Steps between C-alpha positions, in 0.01 A plus 500: 500500500747477790611859438141626500430310822810648668408854392140470617552313826840621619581132559746272326398390151611150398556372145580133427666381178702217357866577438711527185306600186174535692658745742596733215129590476548672835738760361241776451337434838840503673594831342166664587523385863856631521414835338193557720665360814232236556560231764450188286650156564580308180538125555639283218572131479807309386619145422652292784830640629672166447456544124636855484826393327331270247301742283153394618187602312425867573836552669502821706876494571793670320475250214128579457290810560692599816180622667664626816732730306256662257210520745742622765566811292131599532435425869635596840596142582515169313557181702531130414353274770718189533322307777142481631617594850606846384191587293297666776796711610561608139134596453493709818825673403372567148184663633705718732724614213197572279357739761826674589502852357509545211258213454539269203479149356693195623558156349536146633586186300358176642637192319277196467713301746426763767130504414465124559634539854267780609258271686765457770516874579342618824339836422467732803152632582629857511749645253674828597373812326742652249709782647546832323840642414714656772356831613654833411773671697357766732750755368343500155157568649648803675653620172166459323318694772750786471437524126124494558526778758704725267292441186278780372334300221504118494321222311491122545492225238384157621554170320446254787143385441469297823539796735194561722297795375477651848881502530539697175215735594661565838832586337338737248294678766779520758742677267249659256667311216296401193535142379516356149526128427613274222229315309566192711424684825200689362215512749709540814340842541142581403467744212312747723780502758642856492855359504445265205677583172402186310744283308830615351703366208358290219125572467540749782276792578569867420467595868774257607726606213463870578565448871800266479677692224431844650815709536398608853546147638805476727441150646385177337402203718512165318324210671559150367563603143755432229544789258487314173362653181132441581512635856717806430306655210760374254794594723401864512803673660274753673383224734825483699746764383586761763271347762559329830377139500378269774472142381317235702579150379547621144732344245727616220485865597731755338643729766763685301262782405348533844586778743468262797417131499374284790449127439306300760513124453263231618125470462323826409223445753752505789685807376183697430354406838816625672491830308131551584556422867805717548403773257180629664694771686668622181166570334429763768826693461414707191125565469554764230682250279229239565225745406687608187539138390132426556400807297734395218341155492147645488595727211648207305194282555271779385707561187560135408183336628434134430284450191326185382310432177124482515327176407193689384681741270513437125360208306382201702623269225859623464715317753830657599718372781470810716120494489498127564697554821259777591226241452670266747518787749124558463416131539728377778820655633544255788691248292850371455620628163784311329637669189734386227751690289436769239180699477337306786781613727505857376131579519444325832799692635342828396133439568454219751510599864480216756276563799732292718869430512650184347216446255679611180751255351741513207852384402637838599869484415491269199172563318498133399227414251257225597570521874149595604309174447716283724553784747126566507442142612750548783339831602158335515628204706655745747182709525200290385236718665560783249442483123821490296499674161778446245560771239701359208569583135486255212878528452549372855240227458710367211775431755322301773141452389522134599475612863126522435491120508644507853237749610226277360643180649518641852184712465675828577232768441700781343339768285742525205453821301675458164593821316530390138655745254650224281859591569775612733357848531763656726780388267326663205425818693847537648697467178245595232594452134326271254756219527471479879122531483483202264731294722288586804179374340389146581268262314137533598416230753158389614593526865153402617531172308855455633398548863177310453689195372657475847160513670515869591176698499535778242317806368587743220409847624330732250456821701574663833143428610556134412822500703321649799224238488746211469728627775202569726380142451848363575529696825150395604579133438828534688329657800243219509768232464374388159826544308647168391790618285641787296300732275678660204357819351657580162487871418607635162688826563614748233856444384578867560375473861832408659654805664391863499722721288834576665459237771816312404743786544862432587810701569667362192762303693691257281781428748553478873247746650748586776713673234208734439495624858263251663 
């Protein structure tokens, strides 16, 4: 929930937990926040400090769970507060660290003896705003501008989802550089923007793939992105080999195969603003090159145009995930869509196009199953004027289905669309074989009865027309303020409807991808 709130609001998410054994339940949330660079503050409790050498119940010290050490490996900072007088200072410092680029989670331990003394703390009326990381060195901006001025064919790949759309548009137009994004940053550019390539990597679009892997590219601009497997099209060596690279705030970037490499630290928004401001003159130096680039982009967009499934095509009773998403597009696109792992992630990556930035949410780097229900609650709390739709598979609901009880208790009006194929469909599809297929199957569960037992309103959807009517009614109730809790729509999807054929291609890497030329 805290992670979803941080992603949707751009503000600090806060998660409270007991320490010791209870804190171990935070492991998945900690790892997701770290992987996706979410500014989340995790606060855990502890026994009184005076008992730290006497093996107290739920000991968090070296003789117990050692919370500071194991949680410290997953966060940017882990601090034990030893006196009430220092708590406020520690909280302010933790928030500052969480927002420093690259953003990420932080952790504070507040023992019970400190908690009992909090009433004596004088809290200031104004707390300083968190300060971004130190700005780039001007020299690197100059180096980046020189590469931009010399480039004949460049593309940009953006992973920083919080960048203002107008800033990215300005960059693309100033230098006539087309822009692709990761799934996480999808929606930064409108699909009808002539510089938009769509998403690249896992569940990416053919247009983005063709543009970024094109042999004519001599310059790649990476903006707030880490080139892991999902974001790099399975470490395809064509993405970086033999090219110059400009990296704004990016992490873990291989430079050994690059012709020229410029790394600009600090927050992406500052670096990109500086490049836009100082680069306007460069864009006028070579009009022939600019015109050639624009023509190349037009040709690519004509050849690899965006295509979406039609809700009206085929049988109205057969429900497949792609047509279901097309149905959502027809009903209401102005929503916050929160997607889980597996088929929900893949098909929404291919077919869902947000009409505004920062309205599409997923555990981008980790693909953690079950994330979407809690995160969906956080997204709604950060943006309650827009409907929040959660797209989740039954395999993921097995993991954290009890989050439905939280949604009911606090009357959080999510529309939960459950894609039920009675198994872990992506596992079966990826590896094939009868043995794996059998292992990937799950017992048939009456999910409507399961959710209904927690007080959740439920419906089992029988057709696409039925889905449209139910979703329409939900959105109407939401608009009128009549939603009093979550609605779960269970949709039986064909077991073979997981990925289109050939979607899970890889480069066959079994070892370090850098050894293969990446």
